[in-house]
C-alpha positions as CSV (number, residue, x, y, z in Angstrom):
1,M,173.6,78.7,127.4
2,E,171.0,80.9,125.7
3,T,167.5,81.0,127.2
4,N,164.2,81.1,125.2
5,S,163.8,84.7,125.5
6,D,167.5,85.1,124.0
7,N,166.6,82.7,121.2
8,F,163.2,84.5,120.5
9,E,165.2,87.9,120.5
10,N,167.6,86.5,118.0
11,E,164.9,85.1,115.9
12,E,163.0,88.6,115.9
13,L,166.3,90.4,114.9
14,K,166.8,87.9,112.0
15,Q,163.1,88.6,110.9
16,L,163.6,92.1,111.2
17,A,166.7,92.1,109.0
18,S,165.1,89.8,106.5
19,K,162.3,92.5,106.2
20,K,164.9,95.3,105.6
21,V,166.7,93.2,103.0
22,V,163.5,92.5,101.2
23,K,162.5,96.4,101.3
24,L,165.8,97.1,100.1
25,K,165.5,94.8,97.2
26,S,162.2,96.1,96.2
27,F,163.6,99.5,96.3
28,Y,166.6,98.5,93.9
29,K,164.1,96.8,91.5
30,H,161.8,100.0,91.5
31,T,165.0,102.2,90.9
32,F,166.0,99.9,87.8
33,L,162.4,100.2,86.3
34,Y,162.2,104.1,87.0
35,A,165.7,104.6,85.3
36,V,164.5,102.5,82.2
37,A,161.3,104.6,82.3
38,M,163.2,107.9,82.2
39,I,165.5,106.7,79.4
40,L,162.5,105.8,77.2
41,Y,160.5,108.9,78.2
42,F,163.5,111.1,77.3
43,L,164.2,109.3,74.0
44,K,160.4,109.5,73.2
45,E,160.1,113.1,73.9
46,Y,163.6,114.7,72.8
47,T,164.4,112.4,69.8
48,E,162.7,111.8,66.6
49,L,162.8,107.8,67.3
50,P,159.3,106.0,66.7
51,L,158.5,105.1,70.2
52,H,154.9,104.7,70.0
53,A,154.2,101.1,71.1
54,L,151.4,100.5,73.2
55,P,153.0,100.6,76.7
56,L,155.2,103.8,75.7
57,Q,152.2,105.8,74.3
58,F,150.9,106.2,77.9
59,L,154.3,107.6,78.9
60,N,153.7,111.1,79.4
61,G,154.8,114.1,81.4
62,V,152.0,113.6,84.1
63,V,153.0,109.9,84.7
64,V,156.6,110.8,85.0
65,I,155.6,113.4,87.5
66,I,153.6,111.2,89.5
67,W,156.0,108.3,89.2
68,T,159.1,110.6,90.3
69,A,157.1,111.7,93.4
70,V,156.4,108.1,94.2
71,Y,160.1,107.2,93.8
72,V,161.4,110.3,95.9
73,G,158.8,109.3,98.5
74,S,160.0,105.5,98.4
75,A,163.7,106.8,98.5
76,I,162.9,109.0,101.6
77,D,161.3,106.2,103.3
78,M,164.0,103.8,102.7
79,F,167.0,105.9,103.6
80,V,165.7,108.4,106.0
81,S,163.8,105.8,108.3
82,F,167.2,103.9,108.3
83,K,168.9,106.9,109.6
84,I,166.1,108.1,112.0
85,F,165.1,104.4,113.2
86,G,168.5,102.8,113.0
87,Q,169.6,99.7,114.5
88,E,170.2,101.0,118.0
89,W,166.4,102.2,118.1
90,E,165.1,98.9,116.6
91,E,166.9,97.0,119.4
92,K,165.7,99.0,122.1
93,K,162.0,98.9,120.6
94,L,162.4,95.0,120.3
95,R,163.5,94.7,124.1
96,S,160.6,96.9,125.2
97,L,158.1,94.9,123.4
98,L,159.9,91.5,124.6
99,E,159.7,92.9,128.1
100,K,155.8,93.7,127.7
101,K,155.3,90.2,126.2
102,N,157.2,88.7,129.4
103,K,155.2,90.9,131.7
104,T,151.9,89.6,130.2
105,Q,152.8,85.9,130.4
106,K,152.4,85.0,133.7
107,W,152.2,81.4,133.3
108,E,156.0,81.1,133.1
């Protein structure tokens, strides 16, 4: 039989997993947009295609460099944080937070 703290812990783990999935989904969307933008940038710069529509005229080297830096930063945040702060760390941190919460709740 599960206790309230087990239910709460399972609910917290589900919320944590849900946040990870949302973050990963957002990263995949960013990857898709970045790839499309890079293809358009290279087509614009290195071919003679007339890609001078309003949004594409602002896609220049500076924008590409900044966007690449942001993309690399988000990739590092996504995958390195998963390696450093893996499932084991998250469970340990969650348990410690739950223990602190149980210690402060003296009315139970």
